[in-house]
C-alpha positions in Angstrom: 4.8 3.4 2.6 3.7 6.9 3.4 6.7 8.4 1.6 6.2 6.1 -1.4 2.6 7.1 -1.8 3.4 10.8 -1.5 6.3 10.6 -4.0 4.1 8.9 -6.5 1.1 11.1 -5.9 -1.2 8.2 -4.9 -4.1 8.7 -2.6 -4.9 6.1 0.0 -8.5 6.0 -1.2 -7.5 5.2 -4.8 -5.1 2.5 -3.6 -7.8 0.9 -1.4 -10.2 0.7 -4.3 -7.6 -0.8 -6.6 -6.6 -3.5 -4.1 -10.1 -4.1 -2.8 -9.7 -3.2 0.8 -11.0 -0.4 3.0 -9.4 3.0 3.3 -9.0 2.2 7.0 -6.9 -0.9 6.1 -4.6 1.2 3.9 -4.4 3.8 6.6 -3.3 1.2 9.1 -0.6 -0.1 6.7 0.7 3.5 6.2 0.7 4.0 10.0 2.3 0.6 10.4 -0.5 -0.5 12.7 -0.9 -3.5 10.5 0.8 -5.0 7.5 -0.4 -6.2 4.1 -0.8 -9.9 3.5 1.4 -11.6 0.9 -1.5 -11.4 -1.6 -1.9 -7.6 -1.0 1.9 -7.1 -1.1 1.9 -8.5 -4.6 -0.8 -6.1 -5.7 0.8 -3.2 -4.0 4.1 -4.0 -5.7 2.5 -4.0 -9.1 0.4 -0.8 -8.5 3.3 1.1 -7.0 5.9 -0.3 -9.3 8.3 -1.3 -6.5 9.8 -4.6 -5.4 8.0 -6.3 -2.5 11.1 -6.0 -0.4 10.7 -2.2 -0.4 7.2 -2.5 0.9 8.3 -4.7 3.9 10.4 -1.9 5.4 
């Protein structure tokens, strides 16, 4: 996810606000300390314009 955010020029803070989670939560997803729920995966997919499969890697 880190590379995807960088490539699209998206900040973790912006993403957290759009999804309705904390910046720490997004940071943990980026660091792969935790993973988004299915509900959040759907929102991430829409916001980042990528298939959900790509977010699960």
